[in-house]
C-alpha positions as CSV (number, residue, x, y, z in Angstrom):
1,M,0.7,24.7,-18.9
2,V,-0.5,22.4,-16.1
3,A,2.2,21.1,-13.8
4,S,1.1,17.5,-14.3
5,T,1.8,17.7,-18.0
6,I,5.5,18.2,-17.4
7,F,5.9,14.9,-15.7
8,K,3.1,12.6,-16.8
9,I,1.2,10.7,-14.1
10,P,1.6,6.9,-14.8
11,S,-1.5,4.8,-15.2
12,I,-2.2,2.1,-12.6
13,E,-4.3,0.2,-15.1
14,D,-1.5,0.1,-17.7
15,A,1.1,-1.3,-15.3
16,G,2.4,-4.8,-15.7
17,R,3.7,-5.1,-12.1
18,I,2.8,-3.2,-8.9
19,L,4.1,-3.5,-5.4
20,F,1.7,-2.7,-2.6
21,V,3.5,-1.8,0.6
22,Q,1.4,-2.0,3.8
23,P,2.1,-1.3,7.4
24,H,0.1,-4.3,8.7
25,P,-1.6,-7.3,7.4
26,D,-5.0,-6.1,6.1
27,D,-4.2,-2.5,5.1
28,N,-3.8,-3.2,1.4
29,D,-7.1,-5.2,1.3
30,I,-9.0,-2.4,3.0
31,G,-7.4,0.5,1.2
32,A,-7.1,-1.0,-2.3
33,G,-8.7,-4.4,-2.4
34,G,-11.1,-3.7,-5.3
35,T,-8.4,-2.2,-7.4
36,I,-6.0,-5.1,-6.6
37,A,-8.6,-7.7,-7.6
38,K,-9.4,-5.8,-10.8
39,L,-5.7,-5.4,-11.8
40,S,-4.8,-9.0,-11.1
41,N,-7.8,-10.2,-13.1
42,N,-6.6,-8.1,-16.0
43,G,-3.1,-9.6,-15.9
44,C,-1.1,-7.2,-13.8
45,E,1.4,-8.9,-11.4
46,I,0.6,-7.8,-7.9
47,Y,3.0,-8.1,-5.0
48,Y,2.4,-7.4,-1.3
49,L,5.1,-6.2,1.1
50,T,3.9,-6.3,4.7
51,V,6.3,-4.2,6.8
52,T,5.2,-5.0,10.4
53,N,3.9,-8.3,11.8
54,G,0.7,-6.8,13.3
55,S,1.5,-8.3,16.7
56,M,-0.1,-5.4,18.6
57,G,-3.5,-5.9,16.9
58,T,-5.5,-7.4,19.7
59,V,-7.4,-6.4,22.8
60,D,-7.1,-9.9,24.3
61,P,-4.4,-9.8,27.1
62,L,-4.0,-13.6,26.8
63,M,-3.1,-13.5,23.2
64,K,0.7,-13.9,22.7
65,R,2.3,-11.5,20.3
66,D,4.2,-14.2,18.4
67,K,1.0,-16.2,18.0
68,L,-0.9,-13.3,16.7
69,A,1.8,-12.4,14.2
70,Y,1.5,-16.0,12.9
71,I,-2.3,-15.8,12.7
72,R,-2.2,-12.5,10.9
73,K,0.3,-13.7,8.4
74,E,-1.9,-16.7,7.6
75,E,-5.0,-14.5,7.3
76,Q,-3.1,-12.2,4.9
77,E,-2.1,-15.1,2.7
78,K,-5.7,-16.2,2.4
79,A,-6.9,-12.6,1.6
80,A,-4.1,-12.3,-1.0
81,D,-5.2,-15.5,-2.7
82,I,-8.8,-14.1,-3.0
83,L,-7.5,-11.0,-4.7
84,G,-5.1,-12.7,-7.0
85,V,-1.9,-11.5,-5.5
86,K,1.2,-13.2,-6.9
87,Q,3.3,-13.1,-3.8
88,V,3.2,-11.8,-0.2
89,I,6.5,-10.7,1.3
90,S,6.9,-10.0,5.0
91,L,9.6,-8.0,6.7
92,G,8.5,-9.2,10.1
93,I,9.3,-6.0,11.9
94,D,7.4,-5.7,15.3
95,E,4.4,-3.5,15.2
96,L,5.0,-0.1,16.8
97,T,8.8,-0.7,16.9
98,N,11.2,2.3,17.2
99,I,13.0,1.6,13.9
100,S,13.8,4.8,12.0
101,V,12.2,5.7,8.7
102,T,15.6,5.5,7.0
103,D,16.4,2.0,8.4
104,M,12.9,0.8,7.3
105,A,13.4,2.3,3.9
106,G,16.7,0.4,3.5
107,K,14.7,-2.8,4.0
108,I,12.0,-1.8,1.6
109,V,14.4,-0.7,-1.1
110,S,15.9,-4.2,-1.2
111,V,12.5,-5.6,-2.1
112,I,11.9,-2.9,-4.7
113,R,15.2,-3.8,-6.4
114,E,14.3,-7.5,-6.4
115,I,10.7,-7.3,-7.6
116,K,11.3,-4.3,-10.0
117,P,7.7,-3.0,-9.9
118,E,6.7,-0.2,-12.3
119,I,4.6,1.4,-9.6
120,V,4.8,1.2,-5.8
121,I,1.6,2.0,-3.8
122,T,1.3,2.4,0.0
123,V,-0.6,4.3,2.6
124,D,-0.6,8.1,2.5
125,P,1.7,9.3,5.4
126,W,0.4,12.8,5.0
127,L,-3.2,12.0,5.5
128,M,-4.6,14.7,7.8
129,Y,-5.2,13.4,11.4
130,E,-3.5,10.1,10.8
131,G,-2.5,9.0,14.2
132,H,-0.9,5.5,13.7
133,P,2.9,5.9,13.7
134,D,3.3,2.7,11.6
135,H,1.2,4.2,8.8
136,I,3.2,7.4,8.9
137,K,6.6,5.6,9.0
138,V,5.8,3.1,6.4
139,G,4.4,5.6,4.0
140,K,7.4,7.9,4.3
141,A,9.9,5.0,4.3
142,T,8.3,3.7,1.0
143,V,8.7,7.1,-0.6
144,E,12.3,7.3,0.5
145,A,13.0,3.8,-0.9
146,C,11.4,4.7,-4.2
147,L,13.3,7.9,-4.5
148,F,16.7,6.4,-3.7
149,A,16.4,2.9,-5.4
150,L,18.0,4.6,-8.3
151,F,21.2,5.4,-6.4
152,P,23.8,2.5,-6.1
153,H,25.2,3.8,-2.8
154,Y,21.9,3.7,-1.0
155,P,21.6,2.6,1.7
156,S,25.0,3.7,2.8
157,N,27.2,1.2,4.6
158,E,30.7,1.1,6.1
159,E,31.9,-1.6,3.7
160,G,31.3,0.7,0.7
161,I,29.0,-1.9,-0.9
162,T,27.1,-0.7,-4.0
163,Y,23.7,-1.9,-5.0
164,E,21.8,-2.5,-8.2
165,S,20.2,0.7,-9.5
166,Y,16.4,0.6,-10.3
167,S,14.1,3.4,-11.3
168,V,10.5,3.3,-10.1
169,Q,8.1,4.9,-12.6
170,G,5.3,5.8,-10.1
171,I,4.6,6.2,-6.4
172,G,1.0,6.0,-5.2
173,F,-1.1,6.3,-2.1
174,Y,-4.4,4.9,-0.9
175,H,-6.3,6.3,2.2
176,T,-5.6,9.7,0.6
177,T,-7.6,13.0,0.7
178,Y,-6.8,14.3,-2.7
179,P,-6.9,11.4,-5.2
180,N,-5.9,12.0,-8.8
181,T,-6.6,8.5,-10.1
182,I,-10.0,6.9,-9.8
183,I,-10.5,3.2,-10.4
184,D,-13.9,1.7,-11.2
185,I,-14.4,-1.3,-8.8
186,G,-18.1,-2.0,-9.5
187,G,-17.4,-5.6,-10.3
188,Y,-14.9,-6.2,-7.5
189,F,-16.3,-4.7,-4.4
190,E,-17.6,-7.9,-3.0
191,T,-14.3,-9.6,-3.7
192,K,-12.7,-6.9,-1.7
193,I,-15.0,-7.5,1.3
194,K,-14.4,-11.3,1.0
195,S,-10.7,-10.7,1.4
196,I,-11.2,-8.4,4.4
197,A,-13.4,-11.1,6.0
198,T,-10.4,-13.4,6.2
199,H,-8.9,-11.2,8.9
200,I,-10.9,-12.9,11.6
201,S,-8.5,-11.8,14.3
202,Q,-9.3,-8.2,13.5
203,F,-13.0,-8.1,12.7
204,N,-15.9,-9.8,14.4
205,K,-19.2,-10.0,12.5
206,D,-20.4,-6.6,13.7
207,D,-17.0,-5.0,12.9
208,L,-17.0,-6.5,9.4
209,Q,-20.5,-5.2,8.7
210,M,-19.6,-1.7,9.8
211,M,-16.4,-1.9,7.7
212,K,-18.5,-3.0,4.7
213,D,-21.0,-0.2,5.2
214,Y,-18.3,2.5,5.5
215,L,-16.3,1.2,2.5
216,K,-19.4,1.0,0.3
217,L,-20.4,4.5,1.3
218,K,-16.9,5.9,0.5
219,S,-16.7,3.9,-2.8
220,K,-20.1,5.4,-3.8
221,Q,-19.0,8.9,-3.0
222,I,-15.8,8.5,-5.0
223,G,-17.5,6.7,-7.8
224,E,-20.6,8.8,-8.3
225,S,-18.5,12.0,-8.7
226,N,-16.5,10.3,-11.4
227,G,-19.2,8.4,-13.4
228,Y,-19.0,5.1,-11.6
229,K,-21.2,3.2,-9.1
230,L,-18.3,2.2,-6.9
231,A,-14.6,3.3,-7.1
232,E,-11.4,3.6,-5.2
233,G,-9.2,6.7,-5.2
234,F,-5.4,7.0,-5.3
235,K,-2.8,9.8,-5.4
236,I,-0.2,8.8,-8.0
237,F,3.1,10.6,-8.6
238,T,6.3,10.1,-10.5
239,P,9.4,10.2,-8.2
240,K,10.1,13.7,-9.6
241,H,6.9,15.0,-8.0
242,M,8.1,13.9,-4.6
243,H,11.0,16.3,-4.1
244,C,10.8,20.1,-4.2
245,F,7.6,20.1,-6.4
246,V,5.4,22.8,-4.9
247,D,2.4,21.9,-7.1
248,A,2.3,18.2,-6.0
249,V,-0.8,18.6,-3.9
250,K,-2.7,20.2,-6.8
251,I,-2.0,17.3,-9.2
């Protein structure tokens, strides 16, 4: 018996509502933009949760952080419109802040309980050589939030307040080394690039072209080995796979 048959992996393409949690404005578009455009076009409700405000994302010493945060939020709204996202929610946490994973998870779980997505997708915090602490924190905080959204005493508080219990069916990752779900994005790659191009504060013309070339190359590599011209890969689990499940990496 294969381990994945014990707890069946949920299908992204069968979901009616998915929450994509990103560390910064632009991460969802880059990591999963083709899939997001395809899913929304097919009737799935897509929600974005942007955890940090992206206020460190500049090499211009004259750019004020609060101004950049505003610019990036506006850019993300435009990108989301292109992809057909239903709503963009922002926690507004400063980029590279020292907030703990558990405190961050407490904020994310509130959104999960409100939106009630079937599947939650974020960056893979266990990606080998990932160096950005926001990606590592947000990925782990999202997993924690998904695991404990079911428990009414989470997050704990001195007042003894209990919360609505909600069970997430699937937890997924993009920017992942070992995908187990491949989505054909042949008809949506250019829409993805169009959404990324709205992030003018992050990518000049040359940067955007390099980004497009790299993403197309990766999409071809993922797609051709799975019978598609262009594709995006995800690692999808059930919550049960995310705790004491030694075969998780093999699924």
